[in-house]
C-alpha positions in Angstrom: -20.5 -5.8 10.1 -19.2 -6.2 6.6 -15.8 -7.8 6.0 -13.6 -5.9 3.6 -10.4 -7.3 2.2 -7.7 -4.8 1.1 -4.3 -5.3 -0.6 -1.4 -3.1 -0.1 1.7 -2.5 -2.3 4.7 -0.1 -2.0 8.0 0.2 -3.9 9.3 3.6 -3.0 10.8 4.7 0.4 10.2 2.6 3.7 7.9 0.2 1.9 6.9 -1.5 5.0 6.5 1.5 7.2 4.2 3.1 4.4 1.9 0.1 4.5 1.8 0.4 8.1 0.8 3.9 7.9 -2.0 3.2 5.5 -3.2 0.4 7.8 -3.2 3.1 10.7 -5.1 5.6 8.7 -7.8 3.2 7.7 -8.2 2.2 11.4 -8.3 6.0 12.4 -11.0 6.4 9.9 -13.2 3.9 11.5 -12.3 0.5 10.0 -11.6 -2.3 12.2 -8.5 -4.5 11.4 -9.0 -8.2 12.1 -5.7 -9.5 10.5 -2.7 -8.6 8.4 -0.6 -11.0 6.4 3.1 -11.1 6.6 4.9 -8.9 4.0 5.9 -10.3 0.6 8.5 -8.9 -1.9 8.2 -9.3 -5.5 9.3 -7.9 -8.9 7.2 -5.3 -10.6 4.6 -6.4 -13.1 4.0 -4.5 -16.4 6.8 -1.7 -16.0 9.7 -3.7 -14.9 12.4 -1.1 -14.6 11.6 -0.3 -11.1 12.2 -1.1 -7.5 10.7 -4.4 -6.0 7.4 -4.1 -4.4 6.5 -5.0 -0.9 2.8 -6.2 -0.7 0.5 -7.4 2.1 -3.2 -8.1 2.6 -5.5 -6.9 5.4 -8.9 -8.1 6.6 -10.9 -5.3 8.1 -14.8 -4.9 9.0 -16.8 -1.8 8.9 -20.1 -1.0 10.0 -22.6 0.8 7.9 -20.2 1.4 4.8 -20.7 0.9 1.2 -17.9 -0.3 -1.2 -18.0 3.1 -2.8 -17.3 4.9 0.5 -14.3 2.4 1.0 -13.1 3.3 -2.6 -13.2 7.0 -1.7 -11.4 6.4 1.6 -8.5 4.4 0.1 -8.1 7.1 -2.7 -8.1 9.8 -0.1 -5.4 8.0 2.0 -3.3 7.3 -1.1 -3.4 11.1 -1.9 -2.7 12.0 1.8 0.3 9.9 1.8 1.8 11.6 -1.4 0.8 9.2 -4.1 1.1 10.8 -7.6 -0.1 8.9 -10.6 2.1 10.0 -13.2 3.3 6.8 -14.9 0.8 3.8 -15.3 2.0 0.9 -13.5 5.0 3.0 -12.3 6.8 3.4 -8.9 4.5 4.2 -5.9 4.8 4.9 -2.3 1.5 3.4 -1.6 -1.1 1.5 -3.5 -4.4 0.2 -2.0 -6.8 -2.0 -3.7 -10.3 -3.2 -2.6 -10.3 -7.1 -3.2 -13.5 -8.2 -1.4 -16.4 -6.3 0.0 -18.6 -8.9 2.0 -20.0 -11.3 -0.6 -20.5 -8.3 -3.1 -20.1 -8.5 -6.8 -20.0 -5.0 -8.2 -19.1 -3.9 -11.8 -19.2 -0.2 -12.6 -16.9 2.2 -14.5 -15.2 3.2 -11.1 -15.2 0.0 -9.1 -15.2 -3.8 -9.9 -15.4 -6.0 -6.9 -13.8 -8.6 -6.6 -11.0 -6.8 -8.0 -10.7 -7.8 -11.5 -7.0 -9.0 -11.6 -6.4 -10.5 -7.9 -7.0 -14.1 -9.3 -4.2 -13.8 -11.5 -1.7 -11.9 -9.4 0.3 -14.2 -7.3 1.5 -11.2 -5.1 -2.0 -10.7 -3.9 -2.7 -14.4 -3.8 0.0 -15.5 -1.6 -0.9 -13.0 1.4 -4.5 -13.9 0.8 -3.8 -17.5 1.1 -2.0 -16.9 4.4 -5.1 -15.1 5.9 -8.0 -17.1 4.3 -6.9 -20.3 2.2 -10.3 -21.8 2.3 -12.3 -18.7 1.5 -14.7 -19.0 -1.5 -14.6 -15.6 -3.5 -17.9 -14.2 -4.8 -18.6 -15.7 -8.4 -15.9 -18.4 -8.4 -18.3 -21.5 -8.0 -16.8 -23.1 -5.0 -13.1 -22.4 -5.9 -11.1 -21.3 -3.0 -8.2 -19.2 -2.6 -5.9 -22.2 -2.2 -7.4 -23.4 -5.7 -6.8 -20.0 -7.4 -3.2 -19.8 -6.1 -2.7 -23.5 -7.2 -3.7 -22.5 -10.8 -2.4 -19.0 -10.9 -0.7 -18.2 -14.3 1.5 -15.4 -12.8 5.2 -16.7 -13.2 6.5 -13.0 -13.5 6.3 -11.9 -9.9 6.8 -14.7 -7.6 6.5 -13.2 -4.0 8.9 -14.1 -1.2 7.9 -13.8 2.4 10.0 -11.5 4.2 10.5 -11.2 8.0 8.4 -8.1 8.4 4.9 -7.9 9.3 2.7 -4.9 9.7 1.0 -4.4 13.2 -2.8 -4.6 13.8 -3.5 -1.1 15.3 -5.4 -0.8 18.6 -9.0 0.3 18.0 
């Protein structure tokens, strides 16, 4: 079984509901959900004139899957849910990013694992810290998620934990 960590974001419509729908679709597609962080709300990064985001992180496992299959799966789910990529860093009903795939490090034109920006995005690190504070990401030389969060340079998008949490779907 390979451990897969995904980050979710939404800033259009029922933000928490859309993250839950994405999690449900991942489980329906064969991933096993082990844990979901609380939801966090933060200001948009980059294009600032848009609604606030809700973000969460999920830990999943998969049997006999590749990181490229996971990338195709999350892209398909985003499309199924109506994501349209018209404005870079613009509003979106759902965004799913592959953060970690086991202990793999991958750098291709289409996929970088660990995700190239997770370590400088507080809205990813806060929910990651909730689930796995002592995890040492691949390629980080003994630095933990706690250590990354402590040194995170992101002061633009300070996430606030909200009283909503997505449910772990039954297998």
